[in-house]
C-alpha positions as CSV (number, residue, x, y, z in Angstrom):
1,X,4.7,-12.1,11.9
2,X,6.7,-14.5,14.3
3,X,8.7,-11.4,16.3
4,X,5.5,-9.2,16.8
5,X,4.9,-11.4,20.1
6,X,8.1,-10.3,21.7
7,X,7.3,-7.8,24.6
8,X,6.3,-4.2,24.0
9,X,8.4,-1.4,26.2
10,X,9.9,1.6,24.4
11,X,8.5,4.9,25.1
12,X,6.3,7.1,22.7
13,X,8.0,10.0,22.9
14,X,6.7,13.2,20.4
15,X,7.2,13.5,16.8
16,X,9.5,16.4,15.7
17,X,8.3,18.5,12.9
18,X,8.8,17.2,9.1
19,X,12.5,18.0,7.9
20,X,12.6,21.3,6.0
21,X,13.5,21.2,2.2
22,X,17.4,22.0,3.0
23,X,17.5,19.3,4.9
24,X,16.2,16.8,2.6
25,X,18.4,18.0,-0.1
26,X,21.4,17.6,2.7
27,X,20.0,14.5,2.9
28,X,19.6,13.2,-0.5
29,X,23.6,14.4,-1.1
30,X,24.7,10.6,0.6
31,X,21.6,9.0,-1.4
32,X,22.7,7.4,-4.4
33,X,20.5,9.3,-6.3
34,X,21.7,11.3,-8.8
35,X,19.5,14.6,-8.7
36,X,17.0,16.4,-6.4
37,X,15.0,19.5,-7.1
38,X,12.6,20.9,-5.2
39,X,9.9,23.0,-7.0
40,X,6.5,22.6,-4.6
41,X,4.9,25.9,-3.9
42,X,4.3,27.2,-0.4
43,X,0.3,27.1,0.7
44,X,-0.7,30.2,1.3
45,X,-3.4,31.4,3.6
46,X,-6.9,30.6,2.6
47,X,-10.3,31.2,4.4
48,X,-12.7,29.3,4.7
49,X,-16.0,30.3,1.9
50,X,-19.7,28.8,2.3
51,X,-20.8,25.8,-0.4
52,X,-19.3,23.0,-1.1
53,X,-15.6,22.7,0.9
54,X,-13.0,25.1,1.5
55,X,-11.0,27.5,-0.6
56,X,-8.1,25.3,0.0
57,X,-9.8,22.0,-1.3
58,X,-11.5,24.0,-4.3
59,X,-7.6,25.2,-4.8
60,X,-6.4,21.9,-4.9
61,X,-9.3,20.9,-7.1
62,X,-8.6,23.1,-9.8
63,X,-4.8,23.1,-9.5
64,X,-3.8,19.9,-11.3
65,X,0.0,20.9,-13.0
66,X,1.9,21.3,-10.0
67,X,5.4,19.8,-10.2
68,X,6.5,17.4,-7.7
69,X,8.9,18.1,-5.5
70,X,11.1,15.1,-5.3
71,X,12.5,14.7,-8.9
72,X,14.4,11.2,-8.1
73,X,16.6,9.9,-10.5
74,X,19.2,7.3,-9.6
75,X,22.2,5.2,-11.2
76,X,22.5,1.5,-11.7
77,X,25.5,-0.6,-13.6
78,X,23.1,-3.7,-13.8
79,X,19.7,-2.8,-15.4
80,X,18.5,-0.4,-18.1
81,X,17.2,3.1,-16.6
82,X,13.9,4.0,-18.8
83,X,12.3,7.5,-18.6
84,X,8.6,7.4,-18.8
85,X,6.3,10.6,-19.2
86,X,3.6,10.7,-16.9
87,X,1.3,13.6,-17.3
88,X,4.1,16.8,-17.1
89,X,6.3,14.7,-15.1
90,X,9.7,12.9,-16.9
91,X,10.2,9.7,-14.2
92,X,12.6,6.8,-14.1
93,X,11.9,3.1,-14.3
94,X,13.5,-0.2,-14.3
95,X,11.1,-2.7,-16.0
96,X,11.5,-6.2,-14.5
97,X,10.9,-9.6,-16.5
98,X,12.2,-12.9,-15.9
99,X,14.6,-12.0,-18.7
100,X,16.7,-10.3,-16.1
101,X,16.8,-12.8,-13.8
102,X,20.7,-13.8,-15.1
103,X,21.5,-10.5,-14.0
104,X,20.9,-11.2,-10.3
105,X,24.5,-12.2,-9.0
106,X,25.2,-9.0,-10.3
107,X,23.6,-6.9,-8.4
108,X,23.8,-9.1,-5.7
109,X,27.5,-8.4,-5.8
110,X,29.1,-9.3,-2.0
111,X,26.0,-11.2,-0.6
112,X,26.0,-14.8,0.3
113,X,23.1,-14.9,2.6
114,X,19.7,-12.8,2.7
115,X,17.9,-13.0,5.6
116,X,14.1,-12.8,5.1
117,X,12.6,-12.1,8.9
118,X,9.0,-12.5,9.6
119,X,6.4,-14.7,8.1
120,X,3.2,-12.8,8.0
121,X,1.9,-10.9,4.9
122,X,5.0,-9.8,3.0
123,X,7.6,-12.9,4.4
124,X,6.1,-16.2,2.6
125,X,5.5,-14.6,-0.9
126,X,9.3,-12.3,-0.9
127,X,10.9,-15.6,0.6
128,X,9.6,-18.1,-2.0
129,X,10.2,-15.8,-4.9
130,X,13.1,-14.6,-4.1
131,X,14.4,-18.5,-3.4
132,X,12.9,-19.3,-7.1
133,X,14.3,-16.0,-9.1
134,X,18.0,-16.9,-7.8
135,X,17.6,-20.5,-8.4
136,X,16.7,-19.8,-11.7
137,X,19.6,-17.5,-12.0
138,X,21.7,-20.2,-11.2
139,X,23.0,-18.3,-8.1
140,X,24.2,-20.0,-4.9
141,X,22.8,-17.2,-2.4
142,X,21.4,-18.8,0.2
143,X,17.6,-17.6,1.5
144,X,16.7,-18.1,5.0
145,X,14.3,-17.2,7.0
146,X,14.4,-15.9,10.5
147,X,11.8,-16.9,13.2
148,X,10.9,-16.6,16.6
149,X,12.2,-19.9,18.6
150,X,8.7,-21.7,19.2
151,X,6.9,-19.8,16.8
152,X,4.1,-21.9,14.6
153,X,5.4,-20.3,11.7
154,X,7.8,-23.0,11.8
155,X,5.6,-25.6,10.3
156,X,4.4,-22.8,7.6
157,X,8.0,-22.2,6.2
158,X,9.2,-25.7,6.4
159,X,5.6,-26.6,4.1
160,X,7.1,-23.8,1.9
161,X,10.4,-25.9,1.6
162,X,12.3,-23.7,3.9
163,X,14.2,-26.7,6.8
164,X,17.0,-26.0,9.4
165,X,18.5,-29.0,7.8
166,X,19.6,-27.1,4.5
167,X,20.3,-24.0,6.6
168,X,17.3,-21.9,5.1
169,X,15.4,-21.8,8.4
170,X,16.3,-20.1,12.1
171,X,16.2,-17.9,14.5
172,X,15.7,-14.5,14.6
173,X,18.7,-12.7,15.5
174,X,20.9,-15.6,14.7
175,X,19.9,-15.2,11.2
176,X,20.2,-11.5,11.3
177,X,24.1,-11.8,12.2
178,X,24.8,-14.1,9.7
179,X,23.2,-12.8,6.7
180,X,24.8,-10.0,4.3
181,X,21.3,-8.7,3.1
182,X,18.8,-8.3,5.8
183,X,15.0,-7.9,4.7
184,X,13.0,-7.1,7.8
185,X,9.5,-8.0,7.4
186,X,8.2,-8.0,11.0
187,X,5.4,-5.9,11.7
188,X,5.6,-2.1,11.9
189,X,4.9,-2.2,15.9
190,X,7.4,-5.4,16.5
191,X,9.8,-3.2,14.5
192,X,9.8,-0.3,16.5
193,X,10.1,-2.3,19.6
194,X,13.1,-4.4,18.8
195,X,15.0,-2.3,16.5
196,X,17.8,-2.0,18.8
197,X,18.4,-5.5,19.0
198,X,18.0,-6.0,15.4
199,X,20.8,-3.0,14.7
200,X,23.1,-4.4,17.2
201,X,23.3,-8.3,15.4
202,X,23.9,-6.7,11.8
203,X,27.2,-6.9,10.4
204,X,29.4,-3.9,9.7
205,X,28.7,-3.1,5.9
206,X,25.7,-5.5,5.2
207,X,22.7,-4.0,4.2
208,X,19.4,-3.4,5.9
209,X,16.1,-3.9,3.6
210,X,12.5,-2.6,4.7
211,X,9.0,-2.9,2.5
212,X,7.6,0.0,4.5
213,X,9.5,3.0,5.7
214,X,7.1,2.7,9.1
215,X,10.4,2.6,10.6
216,X,12.5,5.7,10.1
217,X,9.2,7.4,11.1
218,X,9.5,6.3,14.2
219,X,13.2,6.6,14.1
220,X,12.7,10.5,13.5
221,X,10.1,10.7,16.5
222,X,13.6,10.1,18.5
223,X,15.5,12.5,16.9
224,X,17.3,9.2,15.6
225,X,18.7,7.6,12.4
226,X,20.2,4.2,11.3
227,X,23.0,2.9,12.5
228,X,25.8,4.4,10.0
229,X,27.8,1.7,9.3
230,X,25.3,-0.2,7.1
231,X,23.4,0.6,3.8
232,X,19.4,0.8,4.1
233,X,17.3,0.5,1.4
234,X,13.5,-0.4,1.1
235,X,11.4,-2.3,-1.8
236,X,8.1,-2.0,-1.3
237,X,5.3,-3.7,-3.4
238,X,2.1,-2.1,-3.7
239,X,0.4,-4.9,-2.9
240,X,0.0,-7.5,-0.2
241,X,2.3,-10.4,0.2
242,X,-0.4,-13.0,-1.3
243,X,-0.7,-11.0,-4.3
244,X,3.1,-10.6,-5.0
245,X,3.3,-14.7,-4.9
246,X,0.1,-15.4,-6.8
247,X,1.2,-12.7,-9.8
248,X,4.5,-14.5,-9.5
249,X,3.4,-18.1,-10.3
250,X,1.0,-17.0,-12.4
251,X,3.8,-15.2,-14.6
252,X,6.2,-18.1,-15.3
253,X,5.1,-19.0,-18.6
254,X,5.0,-15.3,-19.7
255,X,8.2,-13.6,-18.7
256,X,6.7,-12.7,-15.4
257,X,4.3,-11.1,-13.3
258,X,3.9,-9.6,-10.4
259,X,2.9,-6.1,-8.4
260,X,5.0,-2.9,-8.7
261,X,7.6,-1.8,-6.4
262,X,9.0,1.3,-5.2
263,X,12.4,1.5,-4.0
264,X,14.1,3.9,-1.6
265,X,18.1,3.9,-0.8
266,X,18.4,6.0,2.4
267,X,22.0,5.4,3.2
268,X,25.0,3.9,0.5
269,X,28.0,2.8,2.9
270,X,30.0,1.2,-0.1
271,X,28.0,2.0,-3.1
272,X,26.0,-1.0,-4.0
273,X,22.9,0.1,-2.3
274,X,21.0,1.2,-5.5
275,X,21.9,-2.3,-7.7
276,X,20.8,-4.3,-4.7
277,X,17.1,-2.3,-3.9
278,X,16.5,-3.2,-8.1
279,X,17.9,-6.4,-7.9
280,X,15.7,-7.4,-4.7
281,X,12.6,-5.8,-7.0
282,X,13.0,-7.9,-10.4
283,X,13.5,-10.8,-8.3
284,X,10.2,-10.6,-6.9
285,X,8.9,-10.3,-10.1
286,X,7.8,-6.8,-10.2
287,X,7.1,-5.4,-13.3
288,X,8.1,-2.0,-13.0
289,X,10.2,-0.4,-10.1
290,X,10.0,3.7,-9.4
291,X,12.4,5.1,-7.2
292,X,10.9,7.1,-3.9
293,X,12.7,8.1,-0.6
294,X,11.6,6.3,2.5
295,X,9.3,9.3,4.1
296,X,7.3,9.8,1.0
297,X,6.9,5.5,1.0
298,X,5.7,5.8,4.6
299,X,3.4,8.8,4.2
300,X,1.9,7.3,1.0
301,X,1.3,3.9,2.0
302,X,-0.1,4.5,5.6
303,X,-2.2,6.9,3.9
304,X,-3.2,4.8,1.5
305,X,-4.4,2.1,3.5
306,X,-6.4,4.1,5.6
307,X,-7.8,5.8,2.3
308,X,-8.9,3.8,-1.1
309,X,-7.2,0.9,-0.4
310,X,-9.5,-0.4,2.3
311,X,-10.7,1.7,5.2
312,X,-12.7,4.2,2.9
313,X,-13.6,1.5,0.9
314,X,-15.1,-0.1,4.1
315,X,-16.3,3.4,4.9
316,X,-18.5,4.0,2.0
317,X,-20.1,0.5,1.5
318,X,-21.4,0.4,5.1
319,X,-22.3,3.9,4.6
320,X,-24.0,3.1,1.0
321,X,-25.3,-0.1,1.9
322,X,-27.6,1.1,4.9
323,X,-28.6,3.8,2.8
324,X,-29.8,1.5,-0.2
325,X,-31.6,-0.7,2.0
326,X,-33.5,2.1,3.9
327,X,-34.7,3.2,0.4
328,X,-36.5,-0.2,0.3
329,X,-33.6,-1.9,-1.7
330,X,-33.6,-5.8,-0.7
331,X,-30.4,-6.6,1.1
332,X,-28.8,-9.5,-1.4
333,X,-29.3,-6.6,-4.2
334,X,-27.7,-3.9,-2.0
335,X,-24.9,-6.0,-1.4
336,X,-24.2,-6.2,-5.0
337,X,-24.3,-2.7,-5.7
338,X,-22.4,-1.6,-3.1
339,X,-19.1,-4.2,-2.5
340,X,-19.8,-6.6,-5.5
341,X,-19.7,-3.4,-7.8
342,X,-16.9,-2.0,-6.0
343,X,-14.3,-4.9,-6.1
344,X,-15.7,-6.5,-9.3
345,X,-17.1,-4.3,-12.2
346,X,-15.7,-1.2,-11.2
347,X,-12.1,-2.5,-10.6
348,X,-11.9,-4.4,-13.7
349,X,-12.9,-1.6,-16.1
350,X,-10.3,0.8,-14.2
351,X,-8.1,-1.8,-14.0
352,X,-7.8,-2.1,-17.8
353,X,-9.7,0.9,-19.2
354,X,-9.3,3.5,-16.6
355,X,-11.9,5.6,-14.4
356,X,-13.1,7.9,-17.6
357,X,-14.4,4.4,-18.9
358,X,-16.5,4.2,-15.8
359,X,-18.2,7.3,-16.4
360,X,-18.2,6.6,-20.4
361,X,-20.4,3.5,-19.4
362,X,-23.1,5.4,-18.3
363,X,-25.5,7.3,-20.3
364,X,-28.8,9.5,-19.6
365,X,-29.9,9.3,-16.3
366,X,-27.1,6.8,-15.3
367,X,-24.6,9.5,-16.3
368,X,-26.5,12.2,-14.3
369,X,-26.8,9.8,-11.0
370,X,-22.7,9.1,-11.4
371,X,-22.1,13.2,-11.7
372,X,-25.0,13.9,-8.8
373,X,-22.7,11.2,-6.5
374,X,-19.4,12.2,-7.7
375,X,-20.0,16.2,-7.3
376,X,-21.4,15.4,-3.9
377,X,-18.8,12.9,-2.6
378,X,-15.9,14.6,-3.5
379,X,-15.1,17.2,-0.9
380,X,-16.6,15.3,1.9
381,X,-13.8,12.4,0.7
382,X,-11.1,15.2,0.4
383,X,-11.8,16.5,3.9
384,X,-11.5,13.3,5.5
385,X,-8.6,12.6,3.2
386,X,-6.6,15.7,3.8
387,X,-6.6,15.3,7.7
388,X,-5.8,12.2,7.4
389,X,-2.4,12.7,5.3
390,X,-1.6,15.1,7.8
391,X,-2.2,12.6,10.8
392,X,0.6,10.5,8.8
393,X,2.7,13.2,7.7
394,X,2.6,14.5,11.7
395,X,3.4,11.4,13.0
396,X,0.7,10.6,14.6
397,X,-0.8,7.6,13.2
398,X,3.0,5.8,13.6
399,X,2.8,6.5,17.4
400,X,-1.0,5.2,17.5
401,X,-0.2,2.2,16.0
402,X,2.9,1.3,18.1
403,X,0.9,2.3,21.3
404,X,-1.9,-0.2,19.7
405,X,0.4,-2.9,19.7
406,X,1.6,-2.8,22.9
407,X,-2.4,-2.5,23.9
408,X,-2.7,-6.0,22.6
409,X,-0.6,-7.7,25.8
410,X,-1.6,-7.1,29.5
411,X,0.2,-4.3,30.9
412,X,0.4,-1.6,33.8
413,X,-2.4,-4.2,35.8
414,X,-4.7,-3.7,32.1
415,X,-6.2,-6.5,30.5
416,X,-5.0,-7.0,27.0
417,X,-7.1,-5.8,23.9
418,X,-6.2,-7.6,20.9
419,X,-8.3,-6.4,17.8
420,X,-11.8,-7.9,17.1
421,X,-13.6,-9.0,14.1
422,X,-15.9,-7.1,12.3
423,X,-17.7,-10.0,10.1
424,X,-20.7,-11.0,12.3
425,X,-22.9,-7.7,11.6
426,X,-25.6,-7.9,9.4
427,X,-24.1,-6.5,6.1
428,X,-21.0,-8.9,6.2
429,X,-23.4,-11.7,7.0
430,X,-25.4,-11.0,3.6
431,X,-22.1,-10.6,2.1
432,X,-21.7,-14.1,2.7
433,X,-24.5,-15.4,1.2
434,X,-24.3,-13.2,-2.0
435,X,-20.7,-15.3,-2.7
436,X,-22.1,-18.8,-1.8
437,X,-24.9,-18.1,-4.6
438,X,-22.4,-16.1,-7.0
439,X,-21.8,-17.6,-10.5
440,X,-18.5,-18.3,-11.1
441,X,-16.8,-14.9,-13.0
442,X,-19.7,-13.1,-11.9
443,X,-17.9,-9.4,-11.3
444,X,-21.4,-7.9,-9.8
445,X,-23.3,-4.7,-11.2
446,X,-22.2,-1.9,-12.6
447,X,-24.6,0.7,-10.0
448,X,-24.0,4.6,-11.0
449,X,-24.6,6.0,-7.7
450,X,-21.5,3.5,-6.1
451,X,-19.4,4.1,-9.2
452,X,-19.3,8.3,-8.9
453,X,-19.0,8.0,-4.7
454,X,-16.0,5.3,-5.0
455,X,-14.1,7.3,-8.5
456,X,-14.7,10.6,-6.5
457,X,-13.2,9.1,-3.1
458,X,-10.1,7.9,-6.2
459,X,-9.7,11.1,-7.7
460,X,-9.5,12.7,-4.0
461,X,-6.8,10.6,-3.1
462,X,-5.1,11.3,-6.2
463,X,-5.2,15.3,-5.6
464,X,-4.3,15.2,-2.0
465,X,-1.1,13.4,-2.4
466,X,-0.5,15.3,-5.8
467,X,-0.6,18.6,-4.1
468,X,1.4,16.8,-1.0
469,X,4.4,16.3,-3.4
470,X,4.3,12.3,-4.4
471,X,5.0,11.5,-8.3
472,X,2.6,10.0,-10.3
473,X,4.6,6.7,-10.5
474,X,3.6,6.6,-6.3
475,X,0.1,8.1,-6.7
476,X,-0.5,5.8,-9.2
477,X,0.2,2.5,-7.6
478,X,-0.5,3.8,-4.1
479,X,-4.6,5.0,-5.2
480,X,-5.4,3.0,-8.5
481,X,-3.2,-0.1,-9.1
482,X,-2.3,-1.9,-5.3
483,X,-6.3,-1.3,-5.0
484,X,-7.7,-2.4,-8.5
485,X,-5.2,-5.4,-9.2
486,X,-4.4,-6.2,-5.7
487,X,-6.6,-5.7,-2.8
488,X,-10.5,-5.4,-4.4
489,X,-9.7,-9.0,-6.5
490,X,-8.9,-10.6,-3.1
491,X,-11.9,-8.5,-1.5
492,X,-14.4,-9.9,-4.2
493,X,-13.4,-13.3,-3.5
494,X,-13.6,-13.5,0.4
495,X,-15.3,-9.8,1.8
496,X,-14.5,-6.7,2.4
497,X,-14.4,-7.5,6.1
498,X,-12.6,-11.0,5.7
499,X,-9.6,-8.2,4.2
500,X,-10.1,-5.6,7.0
501,X,-9.9,-8.7,9.7
502,X,-6.6,-10.3,8.0
503,X,-4.5,-7.8,6.4
504,X,-1.5,-5.9,8.0
505,X,-2.2,-4.7,11.4
506,X,-1.1,-1.0,10.6
507,X,-3.8,-1.4,7.9
508,X,-6.2,-3.1,9.9
509,X,-5.9,-0.5,12.6
510,X,-5.9,2.4,10.2
511,X,-8.9,0.8,9.0
512,X,-11.2,0.6,12.2
513,X,-9.8,4.3,13.3
514,X,-11.0,6.2,9.5
515,X,-13.5,3.7,8.1
516,X,-16.0,5.3,10.2
517,X,-15.3,8.7,9.5
518,X,-15.7,8.5,5.8
519,X,-19.1,6.2,6.7
520,X,-20.4,9.0,8.9
521,X,-18.9,11.6,6.5
522,X,-21.0,10.7,3.5
523,X,-23.8,10.1,5.0
524,X,-24.7,13.2,7.5
525,X,-22.7,15.6,4.1
526,X,-22.9,14.1,0.6
527,X,-26.3,12.1,0.9
528,X,-28.0,14.6,2.7
529,X,-26.5,17.0,-0.4
530,X,-27.8,14.6,-3.0
531,X,-31.1,14.5,-0.8
532,X,-31.9,17.9,-1.0
533,X,-31.2,18.3,-4.5
534,X,-27.8,20.1,-4.7
535,X,-26.7,20.6,-8.0
536,X,-24.4,19.4,-10.0
537,X,-20.8,20.9,-9.5
538,X,-20.0,21.4,-13.3
539,X,-16.6,22.4,-12.3
540,X,-15.7,19.2,-10.6
541,X,-17.3,17.1,-13.6
542,X,-15.0,19.0,-15.9
543,X,-12.2,18.9,-13.9
544,X,-12.7,15.2,-13.7
545,X,-13.0,14.5,-17.5
546,X,-9.7,16.5,-18.2
547,X,-7.5,15.6,-15.5
548,X,-4.0,14.7,-16.6
549,X,-4.0,11.6,-14.3
550,X,-6.1,9.7,-16.9
551,X,-3.1,9.8,-19.3
552,X,-0.8,9.1,-17.1
553,X,-3.0,5.7,-15.9
554,X,-3.3,5.0,-19.4
555,X,1.1,4.8,-19.4
556,X,1.2,3.0,-16.7
557,X,-1.6,-0.1,-18.0
558,X,1.2,-0.4,-21.1
559,X,3.3,-1.4,-18.4
560,X,0.9,-4.1,-16.5
561,X,1.4,-7.7,-16.9
562,X,-0.9,-9.4,-19.6
563,X,-2.6,-11.5,-16.8
564,X,-4.9,-10.8,-14.5
565,X,-4.4,-12.0,-10.9
566,X,-6.4,-15.1,-10.4
567,X,-8.0,-15.5,-6.9
568,X,-10.5,-18.4,-6.5
569,X,-13.8,-18.0,-3.7
570,X,-11.4,-20.1,-1.1
571,X,-8.5,-17.9,-1.4
572,X,-6.5,-18.4,1.7
573,X,-4.6,-15.2,2.8
574,X,-5.4,-14.9,6.4
575,X,-1.6,-14.1,8.1
576,X,-0.2,-17.6,9.7
577,X,0.0,-15.7,13.2
578,X,-4.1,-14.8,12.9
579,X,-4.4,-18.3,11.5
580,X,-2.9,-19.8,14.2
581,X,-3.6,-17.9,17.2
582,X,-1.2,-16.5,19.5
583,X,2.3,-17.9,18.9
C-alpha cells in the first residue's frame, strides 16, 4: 500500500465505551436504512462452574435462537432487493451478476471519477474489477489509482493498465481531490495517521468508500466522526484482494463469480449512498451483498482474522503438528494430516456440502475420534475467541495495530521493528517439501481428530458472533465462506506461513498475537483432556448436529458461484510493498 510508509505521528488515546443501543438507534436515523430493531437480551451474571468451560459458555452453547439486535433493511432505486431466510431470521440482500453491469451508470449517478487509493491487497483487485465492469457497461466514468509519489507500486499499476498519460494513475492527494468517489484502500495504520489530510482533500458532497470499518473505530476512540459534508459508505469483500480479482476473471463466462461483500452506509448527505455502495459491490463481482454497519463490520472482520480465518488456524496446526510428531507420526504425514487436511479436503467439503458433511464422512472409531476432538476443543477455542472479540469491541486491537505500525519505523531513539517472517521453522520447511511433491489436485487426507478440532473452532466462532448480535449473513461469510472459499485455497497452494507473512498488516499482526494463544490452550487443556480420557460431551455433539446454522449455510451455498477459485501452486499474491521491500 503506497501510503503506508508515510510518517506515523498521531497520539493514541483511550477508547471510550461502545455506544448504547439508544445511541445506535439515533445514529441509524441518518442512514439510508429503513428499519432498525433491537431484540438483544442483556447478559445476566453467571458464576463459573467446575468442568469444561463456564456457565456463560454453557449458556452460549445452548442458546441458539437469539435474534440479532441489528435487523437492517435498505432502499435502492436501482437494484432488486431480495429477502432470504437464514435459520430464524429474514435478511435482505442484492444478488450480483454481470447482467447487472448495465445498471452501474444509474447506480453511480453524479460520479465522474472513482479514485482507488492504495495498491496493497484490495487496491489492485478493486481498481481492475471496477474499470472492467464500467467498460462493459460502456460508462465513461474514470477509475484512477492514487499512489504516493515515488512509490514502486507505480510500475505494477502501469503493468495493470493504469497510466499517467491517460489520466488513470497519479498522486494520492491529487487523485482524492479530483474524485467524486474515493475508495480508501491503504493500510489501517496509514488511515489512522493520515485521515485529517485525506478528509481535507475531499470535495464537498463526495463519497468516501471504505473496505473495512477500522477507521471508524479509530475515530470513535477520540470522540470523532467523519466530516459532515461527505457521504461515507463501505463495501467489504469477504476475502482477500487476489481472490476478488481471480474469481472475477474466472467468472467472465458464467455471468459472474466473485467474493460476497457486506455494505454499510454510515452517512448519506444527498440520498445517493446506498445506490453507490451497491453499484460498487456489483461492479466488484460480488455474488451477493448484505447490509451491516461499519461498527459491526470491523468487529466481525478484525475478530475473524484473529480467529478461524488466520490466527486460530495458524495456532491449531502448530499444536496438532507437534502432537502428531511427538506421538511418532513422520513429519510429512503430520503436515498432511494438519495443514493439508484443513486447507484441502475439509475446506472443500464444507464449501460444497457444509460442516455436517465432514462429520458424516466418518464412521465407527473415526467418528468417535472426531467427537472426542470436538468435545475437548470447543470450550478452549471459545474462551480465546470470547476474549478476542471483547478486545476488538473495546478498541484494544485497533490501538494495538496503530501502535505496531508506528514501531515499524525508528522513533524516540529506538530502532525500527518491522514484522519478521515465520516460515523458517521446522514445520513450514516440511510444508515446502510436501507441496513440492504433491500431485496436482491432491486435497490431502481427512483426519478425524484434526477435523474435530477445526469444526469445533468454526462452531465456537459462529456462536460468539451470534450471541454478539451479528446477522447470519455476516456470521457465515466471516466464519465459513471467507475461510473455505477464499483464504484456505491460497493457503493450500502456498502454505499457512506464506499467508501469515503476506496478508494485510492488520491480519499479520493479529495472527502473530493470537495464534500462540490458540496453540497453548489446545496443548494445555484440550489435548490434556483427551489424554486423560475425558468423556465426550454429548450435549455439545447434539447441539452441533441440530444447530440452525447448518440450514443457513445451505441457503448461502445456493447463492454460491458455480466455479471454485483456481489457485495454481505458484500463485503470486504477495502484497506489492512486501515484494518490493520498502517503498
